[in-house]
NULUMTOR-427899 format. One record per residue (C-alpha): x, z, y; residue in three letters. Coordinates in nm, 3 decimals. Layout:
c1; c3; c2; r
X; Z; Y; ALA
...
***
This chain:
c1; c3; c2; r
0.000; 0.000; 0.000; MET
0.104; -0.065; 0.356; GLU
0.216; 0.243; 0.555; PRO
-0.061; 0.360; 0.788; ALA
0.134; 0.291; 1.107; ASN
0.317; -0.023; 0.996; PHE
0.107; -0.270; 1.194; ARG
-0.047; -0.051; 1.463; PHE
0.044; 0.290; 1.596; GLY
0.379; 0.462; 1.581; GLY
0.638; 0.406; 1.849; GLY
0.729; 0.637; 2.133; ALA
0.462; 0.882; 2.250; ALA
0.633; 0.911; 2.590; ASP
0.855; 0.695; 2.805; THR
1.189; 0.625; 2.641; LEU
1.423; 0.461; 2.888; LEU
1.798; 0.504; 2.890; ASN
1.942; 0.535; 3.245; PRO
2.173; 0.237; 3.184; LEU
1.878; 0.030; 3.061; VAL
1.667; 0.135; 3.361; ALA
1.945; 0.032; 3.597; MET
1.992; -0.303; 3.422; ALA
1.616; -0.365; 3.426; MET
1.594; -0.301; 3.800; LEU
1.888; -0.533; 3.867; VAL
1.729; -0.812; 3.661; ILE
1.393; -0.767; 3.835; ILE
1.572; -0.791; 4.170; GLY
1.741; -1.113; 4.060; LEU
1.408; -1.256; 3.938; ILE
1.264; -1.220; 4.289; PHE
1.571; -1.319; 4.492; THR
1.755; -1.593; 4.303; LEU
1.659; -1.958; 4.341; PRO
1.411; -2.066; 4.076; ARG
1.660; -2.276; 3.879; HIS
1.897; -1.979; 3.839; LYS
1.652; -1.709; 3.727; VAL
1.652; -1.815; 3.361; ILE
2.004; -1.677; 3.311; THR
1.941; -1.308; 3.395; PRO
1.596; -1.326; 3.234; PHE
1.729; -1.440; 2.897; LEU
2.025; -1.202; 2.913; LEU
1.786; -0.912; 2.973; GLY
1.550; -1.018; 2.693; CYS
1.825; -1.048; 2.433; PHE
2.044; -0.750; 2.519; THR
1.793; -0.470; 2.585; ILE
1.645; -0.309; 2.271; PRO
1.270; -0.337; 2.215; LEU
1.264; 0.039; 2.159; GLY
1.314; 0.094; 2.532; GLN
0.962; 0.147; 2.662; VAL
0.765; 0.283; 2.956; VAL
0.439; 0.455; 2.852; VAL
0.162; 0.460; 3.113; LEU
-0.180; 0.606; 3.021; ALA
-0.096; 0.559; 2.655; GLY
-0.011; 0.190; 2.703; ILE
0.338; 0.079; 2.598; HIS
0.533; -0.146; 2.834; PHE
0.857; -0.252; 2.670; THR
1.135; -0.368; 2.901; VAL
1.069; -0.720; 2.775; LEU
0.706; -0.697; 2.893; ARG
0.810; -0.555; 3.228; ILE
1.048; -0.847; 3.282; LEU
0.774; -1.093; 3.183; ILE
0.530; -0.930; 3.427; ILE
0.788; -0.948; 3.707; ALA
0.853; -1.314; 3.631; ALA
0.478; -1.391; 3.624; LEU
0.443; -1.226; 3.967; ILE
0.727; -1.446; 4.095; ARG
0.545; -1.750; 3.957; ARG
0.208; -1.644; 4.104; ALA
0.356; -1.589; 4.451; THR
0.547; -1.916; 4.462; SER
0.449; -2.166; 4.730; LYS
0.401; -2.441; 4.476; THR
0.034; -2.478; 4.387; THR
0.018; -2.792; 4.173; SER
0.045; -2.768; 3.796; THR
0.325; -3.023; 3.788; GLU
0.513; -2.830; 4.055; GLY
0.496; -2.508; 3.857; LYS
0.555; -2.678; 3.522; TYR
0.779; -2.984; 3.567; PRO
0.634; -3.294; 3.408; GLY
0.294; -3.131; 3.379; GLY
0.144; -2.983; 3.064; PHE
0.201; -3.202; 2.760; ASN
0.100; -3.189; 2.394; GLY
0.357; -2.922; 2.309; ILE
0.239; -2.693; 2.588; ASP
-0.125; -2.733; 2.494; ARG
-0.056; -2.648; 2.131; MET
0.140; -2.337; 2.232; VAL
-0.147; -2.220; 2.454; ILE
-0.403; -2.288; 2.179; LEU
-0.190; -2.100; 1.927; TRP
-0.138; -1.790; 2.140; THR
-0.501; -1.759; 2.249; ILE
-0.642; -1.823; 1.902; TRP
-0.411; -1.576; 1.725; VAL
-0.490; -1.293; 1.963; GLU
-0.863; -1.368; 1.951; LEU
-0.875; -1.374; 1.570; MET
-0.665; -1.056; 1.539; CYS
-0.909; -0.871; 1.764; SER
-1.213; -1.000; 1.574; LEU
-1.063; -0.898; 1.239; GLN
-1.041; -0.529; 1.332; PHE
-1.305; -0.485; 1.605; MET
-1.120; -0.176; 1.728; ASP
-1.036; -0.079; 2.085; THR
-0.684; 0.042; 2.008; GLN
-0.608; -0.273; 1.813; VAL
-0.742; -0.480; 2.104; PHE
-0.508; -0.303; 2.345; ILE
-0.219; -0.361; 2.106; HIS
-0.313; -0.729; 2.085; ASN
-0.317; -0.757; 2.464; LEU
0.046; -0.648; 2.463; GLY
0.129; -0.910; 2.200; ASP
-0.061; -1.170; 2.402; PHE
0.147; -1.085; 2.709; LEU
0.464; -1.126; 2.505; ASP
0.356; -1.464; 2.366; MET
0.146; -1.633; 2.632; PHE
0.324; -1.479; 2.929; GLY
0.668; -1.524; 2.777; GLY
0.610; -1.896; 2.719; PHE
0.474; -1.955; 3.070; LEU
0.775; -1.776; 3.221; VAL
1.033; -1.976; 3.026; VAL
0.844; -2.300; 3.093; ARG
0.830; -2.220; 3.464; TYR
1.197; -2.134; 3.512; PHE
1.347; -2.424; 3.315; ILE
1.284; -2.700; 3.567; VAL
1.529; -2.976; 3.476; ASP
1.819; -3.078; 3.255; ARG
2.069; -2.867; 3.447; GLU
1.851; -2.558; 3.414; THR
1.820; -2.629; 3.042; ALA
2.198; -2.615; 3.020; ARG
2.194; -2.285; 3.208; ARG
1.954; -2.149; 2.947; ALA
2.181; -2.260; 2.663; ILE
2.480; -2.101; 2.837; LYS
2.282; -1.778; 2.872; ALA
2.212; -1.784; 2.498; LEU
2.582; -1.851; 2.444; ALA
2.667; -1.536; 2.639; MET
2.416; -1.344; 2.428; VAL
2.588; -1.458; 2.107; CYS
2.931; -1.366; 2.243; ILE
2.814; -1.014; 2.335; ILE
2.622; -0.961; 2.013; GLN
2.903; -1.088; 1.792; SER
3.147; -0.833; 1.937; VAL
2.901; -0.552; 1.871; CYS
2.809; -0.674; 1.520; MET
3.176; -0.714; 1.429; LEU
3.233; -0.361; 1.557; ASN
2.970; -0.240; 1.308; GLU
3.177; -0.385; 1.027; GLN
3.500; -0.227; 1.153; ILE
3.401; 0.100; 1.323; ALA
3.074; 0.148; 1.129; HIS
2.877; 0.215; 1.449; VAL
2.604; 0.015; 1.620; ASN
2.671; 0.071; 1.990; VAL
2.319; -0.040; 2.083; PHE
2.188; 0.258; 1.887; GLY
2.308; 0.483; 2.167; TYR
2.072; 0.317; 2.416; ILE
1.761; 0.308; 2.200; GLY
1.824; 0.031; 1.949; GLY
1.808; 0.057; 1.571; PHE
2.019; 0.372; 1.579; GLY
2.395; 0.421; 1.557; PRO
2.379; 0.437; 1.177; GLY
2.437; 0.148; 0.940; LEU
2.215; -0.065; 0.720; THR
2.378; -0.114; 0.381; ILE
2.252; -0.320; 0.087; ARG
2.443; -0.340; -0.240; ASP
2.752; -0.199; -0.072; GLY
2.753; -0.455; 0.212; LYS
2.705; -0.357; 0.575; ILE
2.431; -0.562; 0.740; ARG
2.524; -0.561; 1.108; SER
2.220; -0.541; 1.335; GLN
2.329; -0.547; 1.697; GLY
2.022; -0.540; 1.919; VAL
1.824; -0.810; 1.737; LEU
1.840; -0.686; 1.379; GLY
2.040; -0.820; 1.089; SER
1.811; -1.100; 0.967; ILE
1.662; -1.187; 1.308; SER
1.998; -1.187; 1.483; GLY
2.182; -1.378; 1.212; GLY
1.912; -1.642; 1.168; ALA
1.879; -1.686; 1.543; PHE
2.254; -1.732; 1.584; ALA
2.271; -1.977; 1.293; GLY
1.999; -2.187; 1.453; SER
2.178; -2.196; 1.790; LEU
2.500; -2.354; 1.660; ILE
2.383; -2.717; 1.712; PRO
2.297; -2.644; 2.075; LEU
2.644; -2.504; 2.128; PHE
2.791; -2.818; 1.969; LEU
2.589; -3.022; 2.216; GLY
2.727; -2.810; 2.498; LEU
3.079; -2.865; 2.364; LEU
3.056; -3.234; 2.457; ALA
3.057; -3.140; 2.826; GLU
3.403; -3.085; 2.969; ARG
3.296; -2.807; 3.209; LYS
3.128; -2.607; 2.933; SER
3.381; -2.631; 2.652; ARG
3.528; -2.283; 2.687; ILE
3.196; -2.101; 2.670; ILE
3.073; -2.340; 2.398; ALA
3.377; -2.266; 2.178; CYS
3.339; -1.891; 2.232; ALA
2.967; -1.915; 2.152; ALA
3.033; -2.109; 1.830; LEU
3.273; -1.838; 1.716; VAL
3.032; -1.565; 1.820; GLY
2.730; -1.722; 1.648; ALA
2.930; -1.769; 1.327; THR
3.038; -1.405; 1.334; ILE
2.676; -1.298; 1.379; MET
2.569; -1.504; 1.078; VAL
2.831; -1.366; 0.839; PHE
2.823; -1.004; 0.958; THR
2.445; -0.994; 0.909; SER
2.502; -1.047; 0.533; ASN
2.164; -1.216; 0.499; SER
2.069; -1.522; 0.298; SER
1.823; -1.627; 0.569; THR
2.107; -1.631; 0.824; SER
2.325; -1.840; 0.595; LEU
2.036; -2.079; 0.530; LEU
1.988; -2.124; 0.904; ALA
2.359; -2.201; 0.935; LEU
2.342; -2.446; 0.643; ALA
2.036; -2.615; 0.794; ALA
2.220; -2.650; 1.126; SER
2.514; -2.810; 0.948; ALA
2.284; -3.045; 0.755; LEU
2.110; -3.151; 1.075; GLY
2.441; -3.229; 1.244; ILE
2.569; -3.419; 0.938; LEU
2.259; -3.642; 0.948; MET
2.373; -3.784; 1.283; TRP
2.495; -4.116; 1.128; PRO
2.145; -4.161; 0.978; LEU
1.960; -4.101; 1.304; ARG
1.807; -4.451; 1.299; ARG
1.679; -4.408; 0.942; GLN
1.508; -4.072; 0.976; MET
1.170; -4.209; 0.874; ARG
1.316; -4.301; 0.535; LEU
1.486; -3.961; 0.511; VAL
1.158; -3.776; 0.580; ARG
0.970; -3.982; 0.323; TRP
1.250; -3.930; 0.072; GLY
1.237; -3.550; 0.115; ILE
0.856; -3.546; 0.088; SER
0.850; -3.758; -0.227; LEU
1.128; -3.549; -0.382; THR
0.933; -3.227; -0.327; LEU
0.619; -3.384; -0.474; ILE
0.813; -3.505; -0.777; ALA
0.969; -3.162; -0.830; LEU
0.626; -3.000; -0.807; HIS
0.498; -3.233; -1.079; LEU
0.785; -3.192; -1.323; ILE
0.870; -2.824; -1.274; MET
0.709; -2.556; -1.487; LYS
0.653; -2.347; -1.173; ALA
0.529; -2.460; -0.828; PRO
0.789; -2.621; -0.605; VAL
0.790; -2.318; -0.373; TRP
0.930; -2.118; -0.665; ALA
1.267; -2.266; -0.564; LEU
1.272; -2.001; -0.291; ILE
1.326; -1.744; -0.566; ASP
1.646; -1.923; -0.671; ARG
1.810; -1.887; -0.331; ILE
2.054; -1.596; -0.322; ASP
2.357; -1.653; -0.102; LEU
2.464; -1.290; -0.069; THR
2.398; -1.147; -0.416; GLY
2.135; -0.909; -0.277; SER
1.859; -1.138; -0.150; SER
1.488; -1.079; -0.204; SER
1.401; -1.440; -0.282; GLY
1.136; -1.336; -0.533; TYR
0.945; -1.147; -0.265; HIS
0.954; -1.446; -0.029; ARG
0.838; -1.677; -0.307; GLU
0.550; -1.439; -0.383; GLN
0.446; -1.439; -0.016; LEU
0.403; -1.815; -0.021; VAL
0.239; -1.811; -0.364; ASP
-0.013; -1.541; -0.272; ASN
-0.092; -1.706; 0.059; CYS
-0.177; -2.032; -0.119; ILE
-0.373; -1.864; -0.398; ARG
-0.575; -1.655; -0.151; HIS
-0.659; -1.944; 0.080; PHE
-1.023; -1.843; 0.071; GLY
-0.938; -1.503; 0.220; ASP
-0.768; -1.621; 0.536; TRP
-0.860; -1.983; 0.620; TRP
-1.142; -1.904; 0.865; LEU
-1.008; -1.626; 1.087; MET
-0.709; -1.469; 0.911; GLY
-0.709; -1.169; 0.680; TYR
-0.624; -0.808; 0.761; LYS
-0.597; -0.684; 0.400; ASN
-0.315; -0.912; 0.293; TYR
-0.120; -0.603; 0.182; ASP
-0.355; -0.586; -0.118; GLN
-0.239; -0.923; -0.254; TRP
0.044; -0.762; -0.448; GLY
0.338; -0.525; -0.442; PHE
0.498; -0.489; -0.097; CYS
0.301; -0.784; 0.041; MET
0.279; -0.605; 0.376; PHE
0.641; -0.706; 0.437; ASP
0.563; -1.040; 0.602; MET
0.904; -1.206; 0.611; CYS
0.770; -1.561; 0.641; ASN
0.666; -1.685; 0.983; GLN
0.424; -1.946; 0.849; PHE
0.244; -1.693; 0.629; VAL
0.223; -1.462; 0.930; VAL
0.036; -1.730; 1.127; GLN
-0.206; -1.780; 0.838; ALA
-0.301; -1.413; 0.803; VAL
-0.313; -1.354; 1.178; LEU
-0.524; -1.649; 1.288; GLY
-0.636; -1.852; 0.989; GLY
-0.605; -2.226; 0.938; LEU
-0.643; -2.314; 1.308; VAL
-0.348; -2.091; 1.403; ALA
-0.131; -2.224; 1.119; LEU
-0.208; -2.589; 1.200; VAL
-0.150; -2.533; 1.572; ALA
0.182; -2.360; 1.501; TYR
0.300; -2.643; 1.277; ILE
0.179; -2.894; 1.538; ALA
0.408; -2.732; 1.797; ILE
0.710; -2.817; 1.586; PHE
0.575; -3.158; 1.491; SER
0.523; -3.255; 1.854; ARG
0.859; -3.108; 1.950; SER
1.039; -3.320; 1.691; PHE
0.839; -3.622; 1.806; SER
0.925; -3.566; 2.173; ALA
1.296; -3.529; 2.097; ILE
1.295; -3.834; 1.870; GLY
1.125; -4.055; 2.130; LYS
1.360; -3.932; 2.401; ALA
1.662; -4.010; 2.183; ARG
1.544; -4.366; 2.132; LYS
1.500; -4.415; 2.506; LYS
1.859; -4.313; 2.578; VAL
2.007; -4.501; 2.282; GLU
2.347; -4.628; 2.385; GLY
2.419; -4.325; 2.602; ASN
2.609; -4.134; 2.337; ARG
2.634; -3.806; 2.529; ARG
2.263; -3.784; 2.605; ARG
2.175; -3.902; 2.256; GLU
2.402; -3.642; 2.095; TRP
2.262; -3.360; 2.306; PHE
1.905; -3.449; 2.204; LEU
2.009; -3.474; 1.840; TRP
2.156; -3.124; 1.861; CYS
1.823; -2.997; 1.996; GLN
1.645; -3.149; 1.698; GLY
1.899; -2.994; 1.458; SER
1.833; -2.651; 1.610; THR
1.458; -2.695; 1.561; LEU
1.518; -2.797; 1.199; PHE
1.727; -2.485; 1.140; ALA
1.451; -2.271; 1.295; VAL
1.194; -2.420; 1.057; VAL
1.416; -2.345; 0.758; VAL
1.471; -1.987; 0.878; ALA
1.093; -1.943; 0.905; HIS
1.071; -1.913; 0.527; PHE
1.270; -1.591; 0.533; GLY
1.187; -1.417; 0.858; ILE
0.907; -1.285; 1.077; ASN
1.016; -1.322; 1.438; TYR
0.988; -1.013; 1.660; PRO
0.892; -1.044; 2.027; ALA
1.253; -1.083; 2.144; THR
1.341; -1.382; 1.929; THR
1.003; -1.538; 2.008; GLU
1.144; -1.586; 2.358; VAL
1.413; -1.794; 2.186; GLY
1.141; -2.007; 2.025; LEU
0.981; -2.058; 2.365; PHE
1.317; -2.177; 2.497; THR
1.354; -2.431; 2.215; PHE
0.999; -2.560; 2.267; TRP
1.056; -2.587; 2.642; THR
1.372; -2.790; 2.583; LEU
1.163; -3.026; 2.370; ALA
0.905; -3.048; 2.650; SER
1.183; -3.130; 2.895; MET
1.301; -3.410; 2.666; ALA
0.962; -3.579; 2.696; SER
1.003; -3.648; 3.070; PHE
1.372; -3.589; 3.151; GLU
1.486; -3.924; 3.012; VAL
1.509; -4.245; 3.213; PRO
1.192; -4.450; 3.184; GLN
1.211; -4.823; 3.118; PRO
1.251; -5.010; 3.445; VAL
1.043; -5.323; 3.502; LYS
1.267; -5.615; 3.591; VAL
1.130; -5.810; 3.887; THR
1.266; -6.110; 4.068; ALA
1.456; -6.024; 4.383; GLU
1.274; -6.126; 4.701; ILE
1.512; -6.336; 4.913; PRO
1.572; -6.234; 5.269; ARG
1.431; -6.433; 5.563; LYS
1.772; -6.563; 5.656; ALA
1.828; -6.698; 5.308; GLN
1.487; -6.869; 5.314; ILE
1.565; -7.038; 5.647; LEU
1.901; -7.160; 5.528; SER
1.739; -7.308; 5.221; ASN
1.487; -7.491; 5.437; LEU
1.761; -7.628; 5.667; VAL
1.964; -7.746; 5.373; GLY
1.663; -7.922; 5.226; ALA
1.595; -8.105; 5.550; SER
***
């Protein structure tokens, strides 16, 4: 059975805010309101990914994590901006990716509230809605062009550099420094004799997130001005992956590598996709177990819980009738330890039903489509083409990591950044220019007439 406070309840009864965290939060809020719009994304992302979620301000029983406070401050900055048009606030205007994200966030929170019909759960869901809906709008608002997108990637690079030092320190000094400011605690997480470094993001979340970022850092490496920070970020992200000692982290790294290695086949990706789909169908037909049973065979660390992840997918499919309409709150009764939802796709199914799952998948589908179309438009410009390909490789690694992780609020901000980069790709590429005949000047026309006479 699921612990009584696993989904709702628990947490700090009173405000828990370290003085250093409070000071950092105030500095970031000040920067949000004073920096030019195109520079705000850097302190915002640094604050989101370096301040533990356990740091919280409790007002009238309502929990405001530092992440939520930063989102609220950023939303106020957006609301008070002089720009009034939708396209001014969200460059390029809302597209298919944005609409799917909005549908997903609203539907999930609505279905979660209807499942429980409880005031406290509704309040909890409002906080989640602020994290999701507000977080996406903030990231979408502050990433205004290609240069700002690069600033965001550099901010994530700085996060990986900082986190890698701390996670490596856990392996050497056996202390998590973030535990002293309200993180997971200064103690260690050990499985089968191996230390699973956590940093501020957690072992699986942090490692998988870092493994997915490696293609973006490779894209940044192609720019001469960014090579130093890109190299440092590649080293840092790799350290995060291996010190987390998680199969999901290693799978994200492997998926990133596979995406990069597919670069020579970028013009044949339709054939590659069909080949993968047909292979999975063939395996499903000839295997004694369902094709998703292959998840059980993945163990890259010697201590993975592949069987549990395979059972999550299996039970979700077998209990389709329970969740398809509006999700299912009693999923913990499907089997042993089924409350441990370490699969992001299964999470969407049980939270919001088929509509939420389809909308969530559609976000990635449209993101891949936008990046692919943008790459074709810039074909011949190797630097732009490579950078877009790296974005697609990162999205592919994220999808692979979804089968072994349930993203917390912090790393969801990372997802919003990836989706926003895909949205930027849909309008930040040069459009085809119509070739028209040049209109001769008056002087040229007169000279032609004189010559003819």
